[in-house]
Steps between C-alpha positions, in 0.01 A plus 500: 500500500780740578649468151159557342437805718842640416436451127165683517624789714820557301290521186304792645770719657768732361772414753518122483826487695327646809237223522545283811261221598530336841277205598394506866307217664224620735299217658471292183458801271789596274518877468718627216635836612557713193755781517523742209654830403266777630420618146373153404260446791215680324540284191460182704204632697326627186181702475289447807719201588402300193848378408603381847159336542555306175854400604371376838228298328752334269730414791211362708373280217850381410573421862171316545588276205815403692314463829638824644344813644673808360457875484701809404580810705676812380759619752575868460836596638510865584830680546559621853515876552 
C-alpha cells in the first residue's frame, strides 16, 4: 500500500523529492503519515477535500483487499518561530 500511495501522491505534487510517507500502527489500524512540501499540501487536499478523500478511499479499499485497515493523514510541519 505504501508504494501505491507514494506513486499516486508523487504524480500530483510539484516537489516529488519532499514526499515522505511513514506507516504507523495504531491499534490494528495502519495510518500512513504523509509529509509534503508546504506548497503541495493544497494540491493533495484538493477542492473541498475531494482529492484527499479519493486517496483515502483508494487506500482503504486496497488495504481491505489485503485484509488490512488503512488510512492516510497529512502531517503539516510548521517551521518554529
